[in-house]
C-alpha positions as CSV (number, residue, x, y, z in Angstrom):
1,M,37.3,-2.0,-24.5
2,G,33.6,-1.4,-24.7
3,K,31.6,1.8,-24.0
4,N,31.0,3.4,-20.6
5,P,27.8,2.3,-19.0
6,T,25.0,4.9,-18.9
7,N,22.7,3.2,-16.4
8,L,24.1,1.9,-13.1
9,A,22.6,0.2,-10.1
10,I,24.0,-0.5,-6.7
11,I,22.8,-2.5,-3.7
12,L,23.8,-0.5,-0.7
13,D,25.1,-3.4,1.5
14,G,27.4,-3.6,4.5
15,N,26.4,-0.7,6.7
16,R,26.0,-2.6,9.9
17,R,29.1,-4.7,9.3
18,Y,31.0,-1.5,8.7
19,A,29.9,-0.2,12.1
20,K,31.1,-3.3,13.8
21,K,34.4,-3.1,11.9
22,A,34.8,0.6,12.8
23,G,33.9,0.1,16.4
24,I,30.9,2.5,16.3
25,P,27.3,2.0,17.3
26,K,25.5,-0.4,14.8
27,L,23.0,2.1,13.5
28,R,25.7,4.7,12.8
29,G,26.8,2.5,10.0
30,H,23.6,3.5,8.1
31,E,24.4,7.1,8.5
32,K,27.9,6.6,7.0
33,G,26.2,4.7,4.1
34,Y,23.6,7.4,3.4
35,N,26.2,10.1,3.5
36,K,28.0,8.2,0.6
37,I,25.0,8.7,-1.7
38,R,25.8,12.3,-2.6
39,D,29.4,11.4,-3.2
40,L,28.4,8.6,-5.6
41,L,26.1,10.9,-7.5
42,E,29.0,13.4,-8.1
43,W,31.3,10.6,-9.2
44,C,28.7,9.3,-11.6
45,M,28.2,12.7,-13.1
46,E,31.9,13.2,-13.6
47,L,32.1,9.8,-15.3
48,G,29.2,10.4,-17.6
49,I,26.7,7.9,-16.1
50,K,23.3,9.4,-16.7
51,E,21.1,7.1,-14.5
52,V,21.7,5.6,-11.1
53,T,19.4,3.4,-9.1
54,L,20.2,2.7,-5.5
55,Y,18.6,-0.1,-3.4
56,C,18.0,1.8,-0.1
57,F,15.3,-0.1,1.7
58,S,13.5,-3.3,0.8
59,T,10.0,-4.4,1.6
60,E,11.6,-7.0,3.8
61,N,13.5,-4.4,5.8
62,F,10.3,-3.4,7.5
63,N,10.8,-6.6,9.5
64,R,13.9,-5.3,11.3
65,S,13.7,-4.0,14.8
66,K,11.5,-0.9,15.5
67,E,14.6,1.0,16.7
68,E,16.5,0.4,13.4
69,V,13.5,1.1,11.2
70,N,12.8,4.4,12.9
71,Y,16.5,5.3,12.7
72,L,16.4,4.6,8.9
73,F,13.2,6.6,8.5
74,N,14.8,9.6,10.1
75,L,17.8,9.2,7.8
76,F,15.5,9.1,4.8
77,R,13.7,12.3,6.0
78,K,17.0,14.1,6.3
79,R,18.3,12.9,3.0
80,I,15.1,13.8,1.1
81,G,15.1,17.2,2.8
82,D,18.7,17.8,1.8
83,F,17.9,16.8,-1.8
84,K,15.1,19.4,-2.0
85,K,17.6,22.2,-1.4
86,D,20.8,20.7,-2.9
87,K,22.5,22.9,-5.5
88,L,24.1,19.8,-7.0
89,I,20.6,18.5,-7.8
90,H,19.1,21.7,-9.2
91,E,22.1,23.1,-11.1
92,N,22.8,19.8,-12.8
93,K,19.1,19.0,-13.5
94,V,18.9,15.7,-11.7
95,K,15.5,14.1,-11.7
96,I,14.9,12.2,-8.5
97,S,12.5,9.3,-8.4
98,I,11.6,7.3,-5.3
99,V,10.3,4.0,-6.4
100,G,8.5,1.2,-4.4
101,R,5.4,0.9,-2.3
102,I,5.7,4.4,-0.9
103,S,2.3,4.0,0.8
104,M,4.1,1.8,3.4
105,F,5.9,4.8,4.8
106,P,4.5,7.3,7.4
107,D,2.4,10.2,5.9
108,D,5.0,12.9,6.5
109,M,7.6,10.8,4.5
110,Q,5.2,10.3,1.7
111,E,4.6,14.0,1.5
112,S,8.3,14.8,1.4
113,I,8.8,12.1,-1.3
114,K,6.1,13.7,-3.4
115,E,7.6,17.2,-2.9
116,V,11.1,16.3,-4.1
117,M,9.8,14.3,-7.0
118,E,7.6,17.2,-8.0
119,A,10.4,19.7,-7.7
120,T,12.7,17.7,-10.1
121,K,10.2,16.0,-12.4
122,D,11.1,18.2,-15.4
123,Y,14.9,17.7,-15.1
124,E,16.5,15.7,-17.9
125,N,20.3,15.7,-17.5
126,Y,20.6,12.9,-15.0
127,K,18.3,10.5,-13.1
128,L,18.7,9.3,-9.5
129,N,16.3,6.5,-8.5
130,L,16.0,5.6,-4.9
131,A,14.4,2.1,-4.4
132,M,12.6,2.4,-1.1
133,A,9.9,0.0,0.2
134,Y,11.0,-1.8,-2.9
135,G,11.0,-5.4,-4.0
136,S,11.3,-6.6,-7.6
137,K,8.6,-9.2,-7.2
138,T,6.2,-6.6,-5.8
139,E,7.2,-4.3,-8.7
140,I,6.2,-7.0,-11.2
141,I,3.0,-7.7,-9.3
142,D,2.1,-4.0,-9.3
143,A,2.8,-3.8,-13.0
144,I,0.5,-6.7,-13.7
145,K,-2.3,-5.1,-11.7
146,K,-1.8,-1.8,-13.6
147,I,-2.0,-3.7,-16.9
148,I,-5.2,-5.5,-15.8
149,N,-6.8,-2.2,-14.7
150,K,-6.0,-0.7,-18.1
151,N,-7.7,-3.6,-19.7
152,I,-4.8,-4.2,-22.0
153,K,-5.3,-7.4,-24.0
154,N,-2.1,-7.7,-26.1
155,I,0.6,-8.0,-23.5
156,D,4.3,-8.1,-24.5
157,E,7.6,-7.1,-23.1
158,K,7.1,-3.5,-24.1
159,V,3.8,-3.3,-22.2
160,V,5.2,-4.8,-19.0
161,K,8.3,-2.6,-19.2
162,E,6.1,0.5,-19.5
163,N,4.2,-0.4,-16.3
164,L,7.1,-1.1,-14.0
165,Y,8.3,1.4,-11.5
166,L,11.5,1.8,-13.7
167,A,11.4,1.3,-17.4
168,D,15.1,1.5,-18.3
169,D,17.4,-1.5,-18.5
170,V,20.4,-1.5,-16.3
171,D,23.9,-1.8,-17.8
172,I,25.8,-2.7,-14.7
173,L,24.7,-3.8,-11.2
174,I,27.2,-3.5,-8.4
175,R,26.9,-5.1,-5.0
176,P,29.5,-4.2,-2.4
177,G,29.6,-6.0,1.0
178,G,30.8,-9.4,-0.1
179,E,27.4,-11.1,-0.7
180,K,26.7,-12.6,-4.1
181,R,23.0,-12.5,-4.7
182,M,20.4,-10.1,-6.2
183,S,18.2,-9.8,-3.1
184,N,15.0,-9.2,-5.1
185,F,16.4,-6.1,-6.8
186,L,15.6,-5.1,-10.4
187,L,15.1,-8.7,-11.6
188,W,13.5,-7.5,-14.8
189,Q,15.7,-4.5,-15.6
190,A,18.9,-6.3,-14.8
191,A,18.1,-9.4,-16.9
192,Y,21.2,-8.7,-19.0
193,S,23.2,-6.5,-16.7
194,E,26.8,-7.1,-16.0
195,L,27.0,-8.1,-12.3
196,I,30.0,-7.1,-10.1
197,F,30.4,-8.2,-6.5
198,L,32.9,-6.5,-4.2
199,D,34.1,-7.4,-0.7
200,T,34.3,-3.6,0.0
201,L,31.5,-2.6,2.4
202,W,29.2,0.2,1.0
203,P,30.4,3.0,3.5
204,E,34.0,2.2,2.4
205,F,33.1,2.4,-1.4
206,T,35.4,4.9,-3.2
207,K,35.6,6.7,-6.5
208,E,38.4,4.3,-7.3
209,D,36.1,1.3,-6.7
210,L,33.6,2.8,-9.1
211,I,36.2,3.4,-11.8
212,W,37.4,-0.2,-11.4
213,C,33.9,-1.5,-11.8
214,I,33.4,0.6,-15.0
215,E,36.7,-0.6,-16.4
216,E,35.7,-4.2,-15.6
217,Y,32.3,-3.6,-17.3
218,K,34.1,-2.3,-20.4
219,R,36.3,-5.4,-20.6
220,R,33.4,-7.7,-20.8
221,E,31.8,-8.8,-24.1
222,R,28.0,-8.2,-23.9
223,R,26.3,-10.6,-26.3
224,F,22.7,-10.5,-25.0
225,G,22.3,-14.2,-25.7
226,E,23.6,-14.0,-29.3
């Protein structure tokens, strides 16, 4: 058996299908999904996972109905506000980063995002990264623009990595919800990640599911092309 992963990423998929399955209004499925985030953070801390990246809202999600987008924005506002005063975050020194094209969000959301990141910027025990207004292709494009603006001539993997939204490579990428694709998420950071796809919908995801994924990860032989 290999070592535990230290850096984990999850695509939060299946909220709307969960709502249909549970017989509740479609948008309520998102609420169930977002309430799961704090539980997941606690489980990861218990299991020694130091960094977690969650795919919350993609650049493409802006194309959904105005009703759904506004509902999601209000959920984001609530979750970010909760994080600012959450003892779990502050007592355990969890650094929160919201990554993506944050300028696409309303001004009040941008301000709240800046506040929670500022409040936790010096924490070093754990990292929680929320990918919002995020797309991996736009992340790479934005990194290229930063490198050009810095007038860097000798470009290698290290330079690109340092200019991405997230620099750390991901050990394991989990996608609940039954789909088997990356959906423009962490294409650089997950180049050698172990991929695990589950039929379980995200709002149904349990601590036992997480433990199973970690055990599956430990059973695999990671050769990195060697």
